[in-house]
C-alpha positions as CSV (number, residue, x, y, z in Angstrom):
1,M,45.2,16.1,-18.0
2,D,43.5,13.2,-16.4
3,Y,43.7,9.5,-17.2
4,A,40.4,9.4,-19.0
5,R,41.4,12.1,-21.4
6,Y,44.8,10.4,-22.0
7,A,43.1,7.0,-22.6
8,A,40.8,8.6,-25.1
9,L,43.8,9.8,-27.1
10,Y,45.9,6.7,-26.6
11,P,43.7,3.7,-25.7
12,D,46.7,1.3,-26.0
13,G,48.7,3.1,-23.4
14,P,49.6,2.3,-19.7
15,D,47.3,1.7,-16.9
16,E,46.3,4.5,-14.5
17,S,49.0,3.9,-11.9
18,A,51.8,3.9,-14.5
19,F,50.2,7.0,-16.1
20,D,50.6,9.0,-12.9
21,R,54.4,8.3,-12.8
22,L,54.8,9.0,-16.5
23,R,52.7,12.1,-16.4
24,W,54.9,13.6,-13.7
25,E,58.0,12.8,-15.9
26,A,56.3,14.3,-19.0
27,R,55.5,17.5,-17.1
28,R,59.2,17.8,-16.0
29,V,60.2,17.5,-19.7
30,M,57.7,20.2,-20.6
31,D,58.9,22.5,-17.8
32,R,62.5,22.2,-18.9
33,A,61.6,23.0,-22.5
34,T,59.5,26.0,-21.5
35,T,61.6,27.6,-18.8
36,G,63.8,30.5,-20.0
37,L,67.2,31.8,-18.8
38,D,65.5,33.6,-16.0
39,G,64.0,30.4,-14.5
40,L,60.4,31.5,-15.2
41,R,58.2,28.5,-15.8
42,K,55.9,29.7,-18.4
43,L,53.4,26.9,-18.2
44,E,53.0,27.6,-14.5
45,A,53.3,31.4,-14.4
46,A,51.1,32.2,-17.5
47,P,49.4,29.0,-18.9
48,P,48.0,29.5,-22.4
49,A,44.6,31.3,-22.6
50,D,43.8,30.4,-26.2
51,E,41.8,27.2,-26.5
52,Q,43.9,25.8,-29.4
53,D,47.1,26.6,-27.4
54,K,45.7,24.8,-24.3
55,E,44.8,21.8,-26.5
56,A,48.4,21.8,-27.9
57,V,49.8,21.7,-24.4
58,E,47.5,18.9,-23.3
59,R,48.3,16.9,-26.4
60,C,52.0,17.4,-25.9
61,E,51.7,16.1,-22.4
62,A,49.8,13.0,-23.7
63,A,52.2,12.4,-26.4
64,L,55.1,12.6,-24.0
65,V,53.4,10.2,-21.6
66,H,52.9,7.7,-24.4
67,L,56.5,8.1,-25.7
68,L,57.9,7.5,-22.2
69,W,55.6,4.4,-21.8
70,Q,56.7,3.1,-25.1
71,T,60.3,3.6,-24.0
72,D,59.6,1.6,-20.8
73,Q,58.0,-1.2,-22.9
74,A,60.9,-1.3,-25.4
75,E,63.3,-1.7,-22.4
76,G,61.1,-4.5,-21.2
77,L,60.3,-2.8,-17.9
78,V,57.2,-3.7,-15.8
79,S,55.3,-1.2,-13.6
80,R,53.7,-2.1,-10.3
81,D,50.2,-0.9,-9.4
82,D,51.7,1.9,-7.5
83,G,53.6,3.1,-10.6
84,T,57.1,2.0,-9.6
85,V,59.2,0.2,-12.2
86,T,60.1,-3.3,-11.0
87,G,61.7,-5.4,-13.7
88,R,61.3,-7.0,-17.1
89,V,58.3,-8.3,-19.0
90,V,57.8,-12.1,-18.6
91,T,57.0,-13.6,-22.0
92,A,56.7,-17.3,-21.0
93,V,56.7,-19.5,-18.0
94,T,57.1,-23.3,-18.1
95,A,56.1,-25.1,-14.9
96,G,57.6,-28.5,-15.6
97,S,61.2,-27.3,-16.0
98,E,60.7,-24.1,-14.0
99,S,61.7,-21.9,-16.9
100,V,60.9,-18.2,-17.2
101,S,61.5,-16.2,-20.4
102,F,61.8,-12.4,-20.4
103,A,61.3,-10.0,-23.2
104,A,64.6,-9.0,-24.8
105,P,65.3,-5.5,-23.8
106,T,66.0,-2.9,-26.4
107,A,68.6,-0.5,-25.1
108,V,67.3,3.0,-25.4
109,S,70.0,5.5,-24.3
110,R,69.1,8.4,-22.2
111,Q,70.3,10.7,-25.0
112,D,68.0,9.0,-27.5
113,R,65.0,9.2,-25.2
114,D,65.7,12.9,-24.5
115,E,66.0,13.7,-28.2
116,R,62.7,12.0,-28.9
117,C,61.1,14.0,-26.1
118,R,62.5,17.2,-27.5
119,E,61.1,16.3,-30.9
120,V,57.6,15.8,-29.4
121,V,57.8,19.1,-27.5
122,E,58.9,21.0,-30.6
123,R,56.2,19.4,-32.8
124,Y,53.3,20.3,-30.4
125,L,54.5,23.5,-28.8
126,A,56.2,25.4,-31.7
127,G,54.3,28.7,-32.1
128,V,52.2,28.1,-29.0
129,K,52.0,31.2,-26.7
130,D,51.5,31.7,-23.0
131,A,48.7,33.9,-21.6
132,N,50.9,37.0,-22.2
133,G,51.7,36.2,-25.8
134,V,55.2,34.9,-25.2
135,N,56.2,31.8,-27.2
136,L,56.5,28.9,-24.8
137,L,59.7,27.7,-26.4
138,Y,61.3,31.2,-26.2
139,M,64.4,30.7,-24.0
140,G,65.5,34.3,-23.4
141,L,64.7,36.5,-20.5
142,Y,60.9,36.9,-20.1
143,P,59.8,40.2,-21.5
144,V,58.2,42.9,-19.4
145,V,54.5,42.5,-19.9
146,P,52.4,45.7,-19.4
């Protein structure tokens, strides 16, 4: 997925530099969710061939990027143009008394964030099959495909 496609689905999302960082993280989430006991990465080894399944994978990635961005925003984090996270969101600056106000961060635990990511993956990828007809969320040993 490219930034233009993401922005069409989520026009209120991050800029392109933050998107690149978040997209990488979203792909890692999807890889973990679709790699079985044998370590075979289904999305890499046999990406879906069916158009609806391809669309489901793309929309899952977009939804994960957006969720990760929202999490960053809730924590009050700011991204640089290169995509690195630097600090908190400034909400007000007063020059006379040299005062700076920051957005109050909302603590989002790693466990909460991971759970929300799992929910997104399950919502979009449940029933989606790879090119060999194996369910992407199947975690067993990859079956022998003739």
